[in-house]
N, C-alpha and C positions, 0 to 999 in steps of 0.2 A: 863641192858637190852639193847638189840641190835635191832634197827629199820633197816630193810634192804630194799633197793630199788631192787626189784627182776628184773624188766625190766622198760621200759619207762612209764608204767602205773599201777604198782602195788607196794605197800609198804607192807612188812610183819613185824608183831610185835607179837611174840609168836604165838598163834593160830589165831590171827586176820589178815585179809587180807583187805587192803584198796585200793580202786581205787585212782589214783593220776595222776597229770600231772607234767612234768618237762620242762626244757628249750627247746625252739624251735629247737635248734641244738643238742639235746640229751645231753650225758655226755662227758666230756673231762678231761684228766689228767692235761693238761696244759691250764687251763681256763685263759681267758683274759677279762678285763673289756669290756662290751658291746658285747661279742661274742654270747650271747643268749644260752650259754650252762650251764649245771649244773656240778659243779666240782666233779670229782671222788675222793674218799678217805674215811677215817673212821674218823668221827668228833663227838665231844661232842655236846650235846644240851645244850646251855649256859643259856638261860633265856626265859621267856614268856613276851610278851608285849600284852596288851589287852585294848579294849575300854570299860571303866567302865560304860559309858552311854548306851552301847548296850549289854554288857555281865553281867550275874549275878556274884556273888562272886565266884571266882575260887579258889579251894583248890589244891595246887600243892607243891611239895617239892623242886623245882628249884626256883631260884630268879624270881620274877614277878614284872612288872612295869605297872602302868597305863599310857596309851598314852595320852599325852597332846597336845593341838593344836599347840604349838610351837616346837614340836619334829620333827627332820629329821634324816636321816641316810646319812652321807656324802659318795657320790659316785664319788667325784672329785679327781682323782689320783694325782693332783698337789697340794693338800692341806694337811696340817699336820694332820688333823682329818680324813683322808681317812679311810673308812670302820669303822666308829664309830658313835655313837649317838651324835647328835649336836642340839643346839638351832638353829632353822631356820634362815638363813642369805641369803639374795638375792645374795650375792657375792660368795656363795659357792654352787656348784651343789649338790643336795641331793634328796633322796627319801623321800617324805612326809609320815610321820607315821600316822597322823590323817587324814584319807581319807574319802571322801564322799561315796565311795562304801564300801563294806563289807570285802574286801580282807584282811585287816590288823586288823579286829576286834579281832582276835586271831592270834598271830604270834610267832613262835618259832625261836630263833636266832641259826643258825648253826655255829659252831666254825670254820669257814673257813676264813683264812687270817685276823684274828682278832688281835692276839698277834704280835706286830711289823709288821703291814700291809705292804706288798710289793706293791708299786704303780703299777697300771695296771693289777694286778693279779686277780682282781675281788672283788666285794663288795656287801653288802646287800643280802647275801644268807640266805634266810628264808624258813621255812615251814609255809605256810600261807593258807588262805581259797580260795576256788573256788566254783562256781556254775555250770560251764560248761566244766571243764577239758581242756580248751584251753591251748596251750603251754605257758610257762612263759618266762621271760627274763633270767632265770637261777635258779630260786627257785624251790621248790617242793610245790605243792598245793593239798589240799584235801578238802572234803566237811566239813561243820561245825560240823555235828553230829559225823563224824569220828574223827575230832580233839578233840571233847569233850571226846570221848573214849580214845584216845591217851594220853590226859592230865592226865587221871586217871592211866595210865600204866607207865609213865616215872618217873625217879628220877634223882638225881644229877649225877649218873654214866651212865646215858643213852647215847648211841651213835647212830649215823646213818651211815650206810655203803652204800656208793653210788659207784656202779661199772658199 
């Protein structure tokens, strides 16, 4: 199944149309860390991370992981764990996974720069939640109810096309 970013505010999945937001600086083929753009390309949806204390039991065919308080996603291009899940360490710059807000209550990891990550190419590219469709730092964001529908549609072969 293909999820397609039609434009800066619409995701298409089969006959479903979801309003979304993307990076503040729209999409770029040559994304760089911190440029506030969403990377262009055709990527697998790798896994789901979720807050078990806020979300009911989720049935999905892709790998899923409960977000723990000590989880972070390394966004420090100078570290060996760049663009991967880490145990929070004050010496490593990271995106906190267990947030006070709702944005990462449900989060799909987009397979961008994950295998042998290239430093400064961009990290922590997710499809996460939003309430107000404000521009993101490079992710794609949709409302919770739309995410719940999307989770029922995707499988291990699902891809997202960002153009």
